[in-house]
GUNU-698166 format. One record per residue (C-alpha): x, y, z. Coordinates in steps of 0.2 Angstrom, whole numbers, padded with zeros to 4 digits, always signed. Example, Ala and Ser with C-alpha at 12.3 -4.5 7.8 and 13.67 -1.06 7.14 Angstrom:
+0062 / -0022 / +0039
+0068 / -0005 / +0036
REM end
This chain:
+0087 / -0103 / -0002
+0085 / -0092 / +0008
+0101 / -0088 / +0014
+0108 / -0088 / -0005
+0097 / -0074 / -0009
+0103 / -0063 / +0007
+0115 / -0051 / -0001
+0121 / -0034 / +0007
+0119 / -0033 / +0025
+0106 / -0044 / +0026
+0112 / -0060 / +0037
+0099 / -0076 / +0038
+0102 / -0091 / +0052
+0091 / -0106 / +0051
+0088 / -0119 / +0061
+0102 / -0130 / +0058
+0114 / -0115 / +0060
+0107 / -0112 / +0075
+0106 / -0128 / +0082
+0125 / -0131 / +0079
+0127 / -0116 / +0091
+0131 / -0120 / +0109
+0120 / -0109 / +0115
+0104 / -0106 / +0128
+0095 / -0090 / +0123
+0093 / -0083 / +0106
+0106 / -0065 / +0111
+0122 / -0080 / +0111
+0116 / -0087 / +0097
+0118 / -0072 / +0087
+0136 / -0066 / +0095
+0143 / -0076 / +0080
+0133 / -0064 / +0066
+0147 / -0052 / +0061
+0144 / -0036 / +0065
+0133 / -0038 / +0083
+0138 / -0038 / +0099
+0128 / -0045 / +0116
+0127 / -0036 / +0133
+0128 / -0047 / +0144
+0121 / -0051 / +0163
+0127 / -0063 / +0176
+0136 / -0073 / +0160
+0120 / -0073 / +0151
+0117 / -0064 / +0133
+0102 / -0052 / +0136
+0102 / -0039 / +0122
+0111 / -0035 / +0106
+0117 / -0020 / +0099
+0120 / -0017 / +0078
+0133 / -0008 / +0071
+0139 / -0002 / +0086
+0124 / +0007 / +0089
+0116 / +0004 / +0107
+0101 / -0012 / +0110
+0086 / +0001 / +0111
+0090 / +0006 / +0094
+0085 / -0012 / +0087
+0069 / -0018 / +0083
+0066 / -0034 / +0085
+0050 / -0043 / +0076
+0043 / -0062 / +0080
+0035 / -0070 / +0064
+0033 / -0051 / +0060
+0025 / -0043 / +0073
+0034 / -0029 / +0082
+0036 / -0038 / +0100
+0041 / -0028 / +0116
+0049 / -0036 / +0133
+0051 / -0020 / +0143
+0048 / -0025 / +0162
+0045 / -0043 / +0157
+0063 / -0048 / +0165
+0074 / -0044 / +0179
+0093 / -0040 / +0178
+0104 / -0050 / +0190
+0101 / -0038 / +0202
+0084 / -0041 / +0203
+0079 / -0024 / +0195
+0069 / -0025 / +0180
+0069 / -0020 / +0163
+0063 / -0003 / +0157
+0072 / +0004 / +0142
+0066 / +0000 / +0125
+0078 / -0016 / +0120
+0071 / -0033 / +0118
+0077 / -0044 / +0131
+0082 / -0060 / +0120
+0088 / -0070 / +0136
+0066 / -0074 / +0138
+0067 / -0085 / +0123
+0076 / -0101 / +0120
+0088 / -0104 / +0105
+0076 / -0119 / +0098
+0062 / -0110 / +0098
+0065 / -0103 / +0083
+0067 / -0108 / +0065
+0072 / -0094 / +0058
+0083 / -0078 / +0061
+0082 / -0062 / +0049
+0095 / -0047 / +0052
+0095 / -0033 / +0045
+0109 / -0023 / +0048
+0103 / -0008 / +0039
+0087 / +0000 / +0035
+0077 / +0001 / +0018
+0065 / +0005 / +0009
+0055 / -0013 / +0009
+0056 / -0016 / +0028
+0045 / -0004 / +0042
+0053 / +0007 / +0052
+0059 / +0009 / +0069
+0077 / +0001 / +0069
+0090 / +0015 / +0067
+0103 / +0003 / +0067
+0095 / -0013 / +0061
+0082 / -0026 / +0062
+0079 / -0043 / +0070
+0065 / -0056 / +0063
+0063 / -0073 / +0073
+0053 / -0083 / +0066
+0043 / -0097 / +0073
+0039 / -0115 / +0067
+0023 / -0115 / +0056
+0011 / -0128 / +0053
+0015 / -0136 / +0037
+0031 / -0127 / +0036
+0040 / -0147 / +0032
+0033 / -0161 / +0021
+0031 / -0176 / +0030
+0036 / -0179 / +0048
+0053 / -0171 / +0054
+0054 / -0169 / +0074
+0072 / -0162 / +0082
+0076 / -0163 / +0101
+0089 / -0155 / +0111
+0097 / -0162 / +0127
+0110 / -0155 / +0140
+0112 / -0151 / +0157
+0123 / -0138 / +0170
+0134 / -0142 / +0184
+0136 / -0131 / +0198
+0150 / -0133 / +0206
+0146 / -0121 / +0221
+0131 / -0131 / +0226
+0134 / -0146 / +0217
+0120 / -0148 / +0208
+0115 / -0155 / +0190
+0102 / -0145 / +0182
+0096 / -0155 / +0165
+0084 / -0145 / +0151
+0077 / -0154 / +0136
+0069 / -0149 / +0121
+0056 / -0157 / +0108
+0047 / -0153 / +0094
+0036 / -0163 / +0080
+0028 / -0159 / +0066
+0020 / -0169 / +0050
+0011 / -0163 / +0038
REM end
């Protein structure tokens, strides 16, 4: 229903869509949305741009609360992020149940994102009826050091 109501320059990605993308972080998942491109660092999506404007012009909120990640992560060279842009590589894709992307400003939105805004929504208590569970398991193999790196996540909800 949420995706049906998202008209015009608004895009909505729900958890089932995010789970279909073979990506490890939110920036890489958002790269599939038309009008969004990502800035990569060491082969991993880090920041996003909307409609060609720089990543510092995108307002990012988590559950409607403004969030900033300046200095929270480092780039491939070990330097810290000192720009206003949000680092999407901090969060794994499976942490969020819905992502709303507004590509233009409107009166109903809080100001701050010239190019657009992104709202990341996490799972909330009593969001699902009955017992629900989701899991994700994957591995990475490095040819250089011949090492396997496993990664697993799961979510359980009951009401």
